[in-house]
N, C-alpha and C positions, 0 to 999 in steps of 0.2 A: 254168459261168456264174458261180457264187459267187466262184471264184478270180479271174475277170476283173474282177468288180465290186470286190473288195478291192484288186486291183492298180491299177485306174484311180483309185479314190478315194484309196488310200494314196499313190500317186505324186503325185497332185494336191496333197495335204497336204504331202508332202515338198518338192515344187518350190516351193510357196508359202512354206514356212518358210525354204527356202534363199534365195529371192529377197529376203526381208525380213531375212535374217541373224538369224533367230530359231529356228534348228534346235534348239539345246539347251533353251531355255525351252519350246518346243512339245513336244519329246520328254518333258520332265519332266511337263508337263500331261497328255499322252496317257497316260503311265504311271499317273498319279493317277486319270485317268478310267477306265482299265481296272480299277483296284482298286475304284472306286466301283461300276462295273457288275457286277463279280463279287460284291460284298458286298450288292448291292441287287437281288435277283431280282424284286421287285415293280416296280421302275422298268423293268427290261428287259421284263417281261411287259406293262406298260402301253404301252411304246413299240411293241411288236410286235403289240398287239391290233388285229385287222382292223376292228373296229366303232368304234374311236375315231378321230375325224377328225384330219387333220394339224394343223389349227389348235390343237386341244386339246393335242396332243403338243408343238407348238412353244411354247405358253404354259408348260407344265410344265417343259420343258427350259430355257426362258428364266428362269423363277422359280428354278430350282435352280442354274443355272450362270452367269447374267449377273452380271458383276462379280467372279466367282470364277475365271474363266478368261479368257484373252486374247480380244480381239475376233476374231482370226483363227480360233481354235479354236471360238468361239461361232458364227461365220459358217459354219464347216465343218459343225458339228452341225446347224445349221438347213438347210443345203443337203442333207445326207444325209436328213433327215426330209422335206423338201419333195419330194425325188425318190423317196420311198418305199423307201429303202434301209436303214432303221434295223435291220432284221433282220441285215444284214451288218456292222453297226458293230463288233462284237468282232473279226471277221476283218479288217476294214479297219484297225483300230487295231493288231492284231498285225502285219499286213503293214508298216505304217508303222514300228513299233518295230524290226522286223527289218531294214528298209531303212536306218534310222539306224545301227543297230549295224554293218551291213555298211560303211556310209560311214565311220564312225568307227573301223573295224577293231577292233571288240570281238568276240572269239570267245566262242561259247557252247559250253561243254565239259561233258561228263559223264564222270566218272572212277569206275569201279567197281573195288573191290579186295576181297580175301577177308577182310581184317581192317581195322579202323579205322586210317587213316593218321595219323601224328603230324604236328604242325604243321610240323616240319622237312621231312618227306617231302612234304607238300602244297606247301610253298614250292619245293622242288627240282623237283617235277613241273611246277608252273606256270612256273618259270624255263626249264625245258627246252622246254615247249610254246611259250613266247614266242620262244625262240631258234630253233626249227625251223619256225615259221609266220610269216605276214606280219601277224599280229595285234599291236596296240599294247597291248591289255589283254584280260583274260579274265573271263568270268563262269563260275565253275566250280561244279558241283554234284557233291558226293562221295556215293557210296553204297557199302554193304557187301553183298556176296553171297558167302557162304561156299562156294557151289557151284563157284566158279571155281578154288578150291583155292589159288591164289597168282597173283602177277603182277597186271597191270592190263588193263582194257578201257577204252579212251579213245574217246569219240565226239565228233567235231567236225562239226556239221552232218550231212551224209550219209556222212561218212567214219568208218571204225572201224579202230582199231589194237588188235588183240587179242593180247596177249602173256600170256594166262592159261595156267596149267598145264593146265586142263581142255582147252583148245583144242590145246595141244601134245601132250597124251596122245592126243587124237582123231586128230591127224595121224600120230603114230607108229603107232597102231592101223591106220589106213588103209594106211600104207606096209607094215606087216607082212602085211596081208591080200593085198597085191599080190604078195608074194614067193611063189614056187613052189619047193617043195623037190623036187630031182631024185632 
């Protein structure tokens, strides 16, 4: 159910932003709003509190955001609260951000290596990924995991390209286990 709620509201915000040709500004505002919600647990707790009436929640949201965000986003926040869906707000915003990234062909990539990659290696990896995918730009997160021994593990969405030495050794071991000596 929560996934359906985030999709319905996220799609509505996306479509409204597209209709008004305000996708980029709304996207930036939503990212800022996500940061605010992550940094202010008290605000989230207040919005999610079942004993606080909607009118109070609306007043607080209006006091905090009115004049600081676009009227479109303000109206969206008010609608979410009026419909009692404020608990789903982080998921709605995540869905919207992912939908915009998909629309703008921005790839979200995680690259894991055994050792820290140099700037040149990172640039080469990103260039190869842009060359071999339909993405226009990438948001890459690099991490180091010595357990992979060498090579790279690249995750793009739900796809994984694992060229690590650990995986290759595992494949060789499985192949050797299949062999039967006569």
